[in-house]
C-alpha positions as CSV (number, residue, x, y, z in Angstrom):
1,M,0.0,0.0,0.0
2,S,1.1,3.6,-0.5
3,T,2.3,5.4,2.6
4,T,0.4,8.5,1.6
5,E,-3.4,8.7,1.2
6,R,-5.3,11.6,-0.2
7,H,-8.3,12.7,1.9
8,V,-11.2,13.4,-0.4
9,E,-14.1,15.3,1.1
10,P,-17.6,14.0,0.2
11,V,-19.4,16.1,-2.4
12,E,-22.7,17.3,-1.1
13,P,-25.4,18.0,-3.7
14,A,-27.2,21.3,-3.7
15,R,-30.5,19.7,-3.0
16,R,-29.4,18.7,0.4
17,S,-28.0,22.1,1.4
18,I,-30.1,24.7,3.2
19,L,-27.8,27.5,2.1
20,A,-28.1,26.4,-1.5
21,W,-31.9,26.5,-1.4
22,A,-31.9,29.8,0.5
23,T,-29.6,31.3,-2.2
24,L,-31.8,30.0,-5.0
25,L,-35.1,31.1,-3.5
26,L,-33.8,34.6,-2.4
27,V,-32.5,35.4,-5.9
28,L,-35.6,34.0,-7.5
29,S,-37.9,36.0,-5.2
30,V,-36.0,39.3,-5.6
31,G,-35.7,38.9,-9.3
32,L,-39.4,38.0,-9.8
33,W,-40.5,40.9,-7.7
34,L,-38.3,43.3,-9.7
35,D,-39.7,42.1,-13.0
36,L,-43.4,42.1,-12.1
37,S,-43.3,45.3,-10.1
38,S,-41.4,47.1,-12.9
39,K,-43.9,45.9,-15.5
40,A,-46.8,47.0,-13.4
41,W,-45.2,50.4,-12.8
42,S,-44.4,51.0,-16.5
43,F,-47.9,50.1,-17.7
44,A,-49.4,52.4,-15.0
45,T,-47.2,55.5,-15.7
46,V,-45.2,55.5,-19.0
47,A,-48.1,56.2,-21.3
48,G,-49.3,59.2,-19.2
49,E,-52.3,57.2,-17.9
50,P,-52.7,53.6,-16.8
51,V,-53.0,51.1,-19.6
52,I,-55.7,48.6,-18.6
53,L,-55.0,45.2,-20.2
54,E,-58.1,43.0,-20.8
55,Y,-57.1,39.4,-21.1
56,D,-59.5,38.3,-23.9
57,E,-58.6,41.3,-26.0
58,V,-54.8,40.8,-25.4
59,V,-55.0,37.1,-26.3
60,T,-57.0,37.6,-29.5
61,G,-54.7,40.5,-30.6
62,E,-57.6,43.0,-30.6
63,F,-56.0,45.2,-27.9
64,T,-53.6,47.9,-28.9
65,I,-51.6,50.1,-26.6
66,P,-52.5,53.8,-27.0
67,W,-49.9,55.9,-28.9
68,H,-47.4,57.5,-26.6
69,E,-44.0,59.1,-27.0
70,G,-42.4,57.2,-24.2
71,R,-39.9,58.5,-21.7
72,R,-36.2,59.3,-22.3
73,V,-34.4,57.7,-19.3
74,V,-30.7,57.8,-20.1
75,P,-29.1,60.8,-21.9
76,G,-27.6,60.2,-25.3
77,D,-30.6,58.2,-26.5
78,L,-29.3,55.1,-24.6
79,L,-32.5,54.0,-23.1
80,D,-36.2,54.9,-23.4
81,F,-39.3,53.5,-21.6
82,H,-41.8,52.5,-24.3
83,L,-44.7,50.1,-23.8
84,V,-45.0,47.1,-26.0
85,L,-47.0,43.8,-25.8
86,N,-44.9,40.9,-26.9
87,R,-46.6,37.7,-28.0
88,G,-43.3,36.0,-28.8
89,A,-40.2,35.1,-26.8
90,V,-37.1,37.1,-25.9
91,F,-36.8,40.2,-28.0
92,G,-40.0,39.4,-29.8
93,I,-38.9,36.2,-31.5
94,G,-41.7,33.8,-32.6
95,Q,-44.7,36.0,-32.5
96,G,-48.1,34.5,-31.8
97,R,-47.0,31.1,-30.4
98,R,-48.2,31.7,-26.8
99,A,-49.1,28.0,-26.0
100,V,-45.7,26.8,-27.3
101,F,-43.8,29.3,-25.1
102,V,-45.9,28.4,-22.1
103,G,-45.1,24.7,-22.5
104,F,-41.4,25.4,-23.2
105,T,-41.1,27.6,-20.2
106,L,-42.6,25.0,-17.9
107,I,-40.2,22.4,-19.2
108,A,-37.2,24.8,-18.9
109,V,-38.2,25.6,-15.2
110,G,-38.3,21.8,-14.5
111,V,-34.9,21.4,-16.1
112,A,-33.4,24.3,-14.2
113,V,-34.6,22.9,-10.9
114,A,-33.1,19.5,-11.8
115,V,-29.8,21.0,-12.8
116,F,-29.7,22.9,-9.4
117,G,-30.5,19.8,-7.3
118,W,-28.6,17.1,-9.1
119,W,-25.8,18.8,-11.1
120,T,-24.5,21.5,-8.8
121,Q,-22.8,21.1,-5.5
122,A,-23.7,22.7,-2.2
123,R,-20.8,25.2,-2.6
124,S,-21.5,26.2,-6.2
125,H,-22.9,29.5,-5.1
126,L,-22.4,31.3,-8.4
127,A,-24.4,28.5,-10.2
128,H,-27.2,28.9,-7.6
129,V,-27.4,32.6,-8.2
130,A,-27.4,32.0,-12.0
131,I,-30.2,29.4,-11.8
132,G,-32.2,31.7,-9.5
133,L,-31.9,34.5,-12.1
134,I,-32.9,32.2,-14.9
135,L,-35.9,30.9,-12.9
136,A,-37.0,34.5,-12.0
137,G,-36.8,35.6,-15.7
138,G,-38.7,32.5,-16.9
139,L,-41.4,32.7,-14.3
140,G,-41.8,36.5,-14.8
141,N,-42.6,36.1,-18.5
142,L,-44.6,32.9,-17.8
143,Y,-46.8,34.9,-15.5
144,D,-47.5,37.5,-18.2
145,R,-48.3,34.8,-20.8
146,V,-50.7,33.0,-18.5
147,M,-52.3,35.9,-16.6
148,I,-52.0,38.8,-19.1
149,G,-52.1,37.0,-22.5
150,A,-48.8,38.5,-23.7
151,V,-45.5,39.7,-22.2
152,R,-45.2,43.3,-21.1
153,D,-42.1,45.0,-22.4
154,F,-40.9,48.5,-21.8
155,L,-37.1,48.8,-22.1
156,H,-35.9,50.2,-25.5
157,M,-32.1,50.6,-25.9
158,M,-30.6,53.1,-28.4
159,P,-34.1,54.1,-29.7
160,R,-32.9,56.7,-32.2
161,W,-29.6,55.2,-33.3
162,E,-29.6,54.2,-37.0
163,L,-27.6,51.5,-38.8
164,P,-24.8,52.9,-40.9
165,V,-24.7,53.1,-44.8
166,G,-28.4,52.4,-45.3
167,L,-28.4,49.0,-43.7
168,S,-31.6,47.5,-42.3
169,W,-32.8,44.5,-40.4
170,P,-35.2,41.9,-42.0
171,G,-38.5,43.7,-41.9
172,G,-37.1,47.0,-42.9
173,T,-36.3,48.7,-39.6
174,T,-33.1,50.7,-39.6
175,E,-32.6,51.1,-35.8
176,V,-29.4,49.7,-34.3
177,F,-31.5,47.9,-31.6
178,P,-35.2,47.7,-32.6
179,W,-36.2,45.3,-29.9
180,V,-38.1,46.3,-26.7
181,F,-37.6,44.0,-23.7
182,N,-38.1,43.8,-19.9
183,V,-36.4,43.0,-16.7
184,A,-37.2,39.3,-17.0
185,D,-35.2,39.2,-20.3
186,V,-32.2,40.9,-18.6
187,L,-32.4,38.3,-15.7
188,L,-32.4,35.4,-18.2
189,L,-29.4,36.7,-20.1
190,L,-27.5,37.5,-17.0
191,G,-28.3,34.1,-15.5
192,M,-27.1,32.3,-18.6
193,T,-23.9,34.4,-18.6
194,L,-23.1,33.6,-15.0
195,L,-23.9,29.9,-15.5
196,L,-21.4,29.8,-18.4
197,I,-18.8,31.5,-16.2
198,H,-19.4,28.9,-13.5
199,V,-19.0,26.0,-16.0
200,H,-15.8,27.6,-17.4
201,F,-14.1,27.9,-13.9
202,A,-15.4,24.4,-12.9
203,D,-13.7,22.9,-15.9
204,R,-10.5,24.8,-15.2
205,K,-10.6,23.5,-11.6
206,Q,-11.0,19.9,-12.6
207,E,-8.1,19.9,-15.1
208,P,-5.3,20.2,-12.4
209,E,-7.1,17.7,-10.2
210,K,-7.3,15.2,-13.0
211,S,-3.7,15.6,-13.9
212,S,-2.7,15.2,-10.3
213,G,-4.6,12.0,-10.0
214,E,-3.0,10.6,-13.2
215,E,0.5,11.4,-11.8
216,E,-0.2,9.6,-8.5
217,S,-1.5,6.6,-10.4
218,V,1.9,6.0,-12.2
219,L,4.1,6.4,-9.1
220,P,5.4,3.1,-7.8
221,D,4.0,1.9,-4.5
222,S,6.5,2.5,-1.6
223,S,5.9,-1.0,-0.2
224,D,6.7,-2.6,-3.5
225,A,9.8,-0.6,-3.8
226,S,11.1,-1.6,-0.3
227,G,10.4,-5.3,-1.1
228,M,12.7,-5.1,-4.1
229,N,15.7,-4.1,-2.1
């Protein structure tokens, strides 16, 4: 036998950690509150008077938001508040497929919870924050699709910036960033970014551990060496 033995601490999965669950639920709760409260505030104030959303009219597409100029929030035309009802996914992709996105979001939420409980470790705090953000964004937009009939968007970046040399996006718009989004979309993108960062550093951490294990496996056993003398 080798005279030296490596002590390997048992890996505790996140589903058995109170701290991991507390981190996930705290980030989820705060993120969901920020999203829903910002949507409610924007549709109550940005147009100059409250915009009342009737579920049946929103679902059938009969409802239209009253014309409004919006609000300039950040100087230099970096950000406006402008109300939009989005019947698609993030940044308006896939318009009119509400049932598909509801089903997809429910599946994604289940996968995110499974990833948290069975893939991450109790000490993977960055991953838990990331998954909490993803869940908050997904549930925020899911609430709108189920309860409102469409997703409430109000953030418009670079609203009066034009593409150079006469370029345009498919559909004819010439704005640099023509999409209107919400806090839930920001949470989703931020969560995915943090999760990728977690995966990157986890992979880098495993590389030296793997190489160290391989080196130990090729070293001769000290007891065998002494027996040969």
